C-alpha positions as CSV (number, residue, x, y, z in Angstrom):
1,M,-158.2,-63.8,270.4
2,A,-158.5,-61.3,267.6
3,I,-156.5,-58.2,268.4
4,F,-153.1,-57.7,270.1
5,L,-151.7,-54.2,270.7
6,D,-148.3,-53.5,269.1
7,T,-146.7,-51.2,271.7
8,G,-144.6,-50.7,274.8
9,N,-146.5,-47.6,275.9
10,L,-148.1,-48.3,279.3
11,Q,-150.8,-45.6,278.9
12,D,-152.0,-47.0,275.6
13,I,-152.1,-50.5,276.9
14,E,-154.0,-49.5,280.0
15,R,-156.5,-47.5,278.0
16,F,-157.4,-50.2,275.5
17,L,-157.3,-52.9,278.2
18,K,-160.0,-51.0,280.1
19,M,-162.1,-51.0,277.0
20,G,-161.8,-54.8,276.8
21,V,-160.8,-54.8,273.1
22,I,-157.3,-56.3,273.2
23,R,-156.3,-59.9,274.0
24,G,-152.5,-59.5,274.2
25,V,-149.5,-57.2,273.6
26,T,-146.5,-57.6,271.3
27,T,-143.2,-55.8,271.5
28,N,-139.7,-55.9,270.0
29,P,-136.6,-53.8,270.5
30,S,-137.7,-51.2,267.9
31,I,-141.2,-50.8,269.4
32,L,-139.7,-50.4,272.9
33,L,-137.3,-47.7,271.7
34,K,-140.2,-45.8,270.1
35,S,-142.1,-46.2,273.4
36,G,-139.3,-44.4,275.2
37,V,-137.7,-47.4,276.8
38,T,-134.0,-46.5,277.4
39,G,-131.4,-48.0,279.7
40,G,-130.6,-51.3,278.0
41,K,-131.5,-54.8,279.2
42,K,-132.5,-53.7,282.7
43,A,-135.0,-51.2,281.2
44,I,-136.4,-53.8,278.8
45,K,-136.8,-56.3,281.6
46,A,-138.5,-53.8,283.9
47,R,-141.0,-52.6,281.2
48,S,-141.7,-56.2,280.1
49,I,-142.5,-57.3,283.6
50,E,-144.7,-54.3,284.1
51,I,-146.7,-54.9,280.9
52,A,-147.0,-58.6,281.6
53,K,-148.4,-57.9,285.1
54,M,-150.8,-55.3,283.7
55,I,-152.3,-57.5,281.0
56,A,-152.2,-61.0,282.7
57,P,-153.4,-63.6,281.9
58,Y,-153.2,-62.3,278.3
59,P,-149.8,-62.9,276.6
60,L,-147.0,-60.5,276.1
61,S,-144.5,-61.2,273.3
62,V,-140.9,-60.2,274.0
63,E,-138.2,-60.6,271.3
64,V,-134.7,-61.9,271.7
65,T,-132.0,-59.4,270.7
66,T,-129.6,-61.8,269.0
67,N,-129.4,-64.4,266.3
68,D,-126.7,-66.5,267.9
69,Y,-128.1,-70.0,268.7
70,G,-126.7,-70.2,272.2
71,Q,-127.7,-66.7,273.1
72,M,-131.2,-67.1,271.7
73,I,-131.7,-70.1,274.0
74,S,-130.2,-68.3,277.0
75,Q,-132.3,-65.2,276.5
76,A,-135.5,-67.2,275.9
77,R,-135.0,-69.0,279.2
78,E,-134.4,-65.8,281.0
79,Y,-137.4,-64.0,279.5
80,A,-139.7,-66.9,280.3
81,K,-138.9,-66.4,284.0
82,W,-140.1,-62.8,284.0
83,A,-143.7,-63.8,284.0
84,E,-146.0,-66.8,283.3
85,N,-147.6,-65.0,280.3
86,I,-144.4,-64.1,278.5
87,I,-144.1,-65.4,274.9
88,V,-140.7,-65.3,273.4
89,K,-140.3,-64.0,269.9
90,I,-137.7,-65.5,267.6
91,T,-137.3,-64.7,263.9
92,V,-137.9,-67.4,261.3
93,H,-134.2,-67.3,260.3
94,G,-131.2,-65.1,260.5
95,P,-130.3,-62.1,258.4
96,K,-128.2,-64.3,256.1
97,G,-130.6,-67.2,256.0
98,E,-129.2,-69.0,259.1
99,M,-131.7,-71.8,260.0
100,E,-130.6,-72.6,263.5
101,N,-133.6,-70.6,264.7
102,F,-135.8,-73.6,263.9
103,E,-133.7,-75.7,266.2
104,A,-133.9,-73.2,268.9
105,V,-137.7,-72.9,268.6
106,H,-138.2,-76.7,268.6
107,L,-135.9,-77.1,271.6
108,L,-137.6,-74.4,273.6
109,E,-141.1,-75.5,272.9
110,T,-140.6,-79.3,273.3
111,K,-137.9,-79.5,276.0
112,D,-138.2,-76.3,278.0
113,N,-142.0,-75.8,277.6
114,I,-141.5,-72.1,276.6
115,R,-144.1,-70.6,274.3
116,I,-142.6,-69.2,271.1
117,N,-143.8,-66.6,268.7
118,M,-141.9,-67.3,265.4
119,T,-141.8,-64.0,263.7
120,A,-140.8,-62.1,260.5
121,M,-142.5,-64.7,258.2
122,M,-143.5,-63.7,254.6
123,S,-145.1,-66.9,253.3
124,A,-147.5,-69.7,254.1
125,Q,-144.7,-72.2,253.7
126,Q,-142.7,-70.6,256.5
127,C,-145.9,-70.6,258.7
128,L,-146.3,-74.4,258.1
129,L,-142.7,-75.2,258.9
130,G,-142.8,-73.0,262.0
131,A,-145.9,-74.8,263.1
132,L,-144.3,-78.1,262.5
133,A,-141.3,-77.0,264.6
134,G,-143.7,-76.5,267.5
135,A,-144.1,-72.7,267.6
136,T,-147.2,-71.5,269.5
137,Y,-147.6,-68.5,267.2
138,V,-146.4,-68.0,263.6
139,S,-146.3,-64.4,262.6
140,L,-146.7,-63.2,259.0
141,F,-145.8,-59.6,258.2
142,G,-148.9,-58.7,256.2
143,G,-148.1,-55.2,255.2
144,R,-144.6,-56.2,253.9
145,I,-146.1,-59.1,252.0
146,N,-148.5,-56.7,250.3
147,D,-145.5,-54.3,249.5
148,M,-143.9,-57.2,247.6
149,G,-146.9,-57.4,245.3
150,T,-148.5,-60.5,246.9
151,N,-151.9,-60.4,248.5
152,C,-151.4,-61.3,252.2
153,V,-155.0,-62.6,252.2
154,N,-154.0,-65.5,250.0
155,E,-151.0,-66.4,252.2
156,I,-153.2,-66.3,255.4
157,G,-155.8,-68.6,253.8
158,K,-153.2,-71.1,252.6
159,A,-151.4,-71.1,256.0
160,R,-154.7,-71.6,257.9
161,R,-155.9,-74.5,255.7
162,V,-152.6,-76.5,255.9
163,I,-152.2,-75.9,259.7
164,D,-155.7,-77.0,260.4
165,A,-155.4,-80.0,258.1
166,Q,-152.3,-81.1,259.9
167,D,-154.0,-80.5,263.3
168,L,-151.1,-78.3,264.5
169,K,-151.4,-76.1,267.5
170,A,-149.9,-72.9,266.0
171,K,-152.0,-69.7,265.9
172,I,-151.5,-67.4,262.9
173,M,-150.6,-63.9,263.9
174,I,-150.4,-61.1,261.4
175,G,-148.4,-58.0,262.0
176,S,-147.2,-55.0,259.9
177,T,-150.7,-53.7,259.7
178,R,-150.9,-50.6,257.5
179,E,-154.6,-49.6,257.3
180,V,-157.9,-50.2,259.1
181,L,-159.2,-52.5,256.3
182,N,-156.4,-54.9,257.0
183,V,-157.7,-56.0,260.4
184,I,-161.1,-57.4,259.4
185,E,-159.8,-58.5,256.1
186,W,-157.0,-60.6,257.6
187,L,-159.2,-62.0,260.4
188,D,-161.8,-63.0,257.8
189,A,-159.1,-64.7,255.8
190,G,-158.3,-67.0,258.6
191,A,-155.8,-65.2,260.9
192,H,-156.3,-65.9,264.6
193,I,-154.7,-62.6,265.7
194,V,-153.9,-59.3,264.1
195,T,-151.5,-57.0,265.8
196,V,-152.1,-53.2,265.6
197,V,-150.4,-50.1,266.8
198,P,-152.5,-47.7,269.0
199,E,-153.2,-45.3,266.1
200,I,-154.8,-48.1,264.0
201,L,-156.9,-49.3,266.9
202,K,-158.2,-45.8,267.5
203,K,-159.2,-45.6,263.8
204,L,-161.0,-49.0,264.2
205,I,-163.1,-47.5,266.9
206,V,-163.8,-43.9,265.8
207,H,-165.6,-43.5,262.4
208,P,-166.2,-40.0,261.0
209,Y,-169.8,-40.9,260.1
210,S,-170.4,-42.2,263.6
211,K,-169.1,-38.9,265.0
212,E,-171.5,-37.1,262.7
213,T,-174.4,-39.3,263.7
214,V,-173.8,-39.0,267.4
215,Q,-173.6,-35.2,267.1
216,M,-177.0,-35.3,265.3
217,F,-178.5,-37.3,268.1
218,L,-177.2,-34.9,270.7
219,D,-178.4,-31.9,268.7
220,D,-181.9,-33.4,268.3
221,A,-182.0,-34.4,272.0
222,R,-181.4,-30.8,273.0
223,K,-184.1,-29.6,270.6
224,A,-186.6,-32.2,272.0
225,E,-185.8,-31.2,275.6
226,S,-186.3,-27.6,274.7
227,I,-189.7,-28.3,273.2
228,I,-190.8,-30.5,276.0
229,G,-189.6,-28.0,278.5
230,K,-191.8,-25.4,277.0
């Protein structure tokens, strides 16, 4: 699965989709605002449906906008109707440590058959518990973990080992990517998916030494053609 694009920008999604290098898209309210989506819930729905249709059958993650238990359930059920490839994002717990999110995830996955991306995780322990609750994806915020002085690579490795040992279905997704090195480093550590913003993905593709080498090839080709032409 490898790389998901972290954006709500249609042009960027179409561009990288045509290249064949992405396997899904992730959004949240902050990302959609940065992508110019205004107009409230109607605009979020319209953009989400458009993206889901564009990338199908690859998954699109859309995040609930509340931490109220009943409203999370209601929103998740609504979002799931927008398209078959919609994945609903629910945070690991509330801003004050409210744990009803686990109940919501377990209910939606086991009773409603709605795929959940349990997000904003900072530890392997949270990943394991999210996987036990039934989440399809468990999302670590790699850059923020590193900011706290803990190497995200270690958390990814521990999470992957315990999830595999328990034969759980959850896929480990890593977000909050800060630099190009993170992508290969985190996939190599055991992540199933790394999410990247378009700017990071461009840097993964374009290397300054590759540009220099290509220019050398073109310059030499012109010289060779000139000599042969004579």
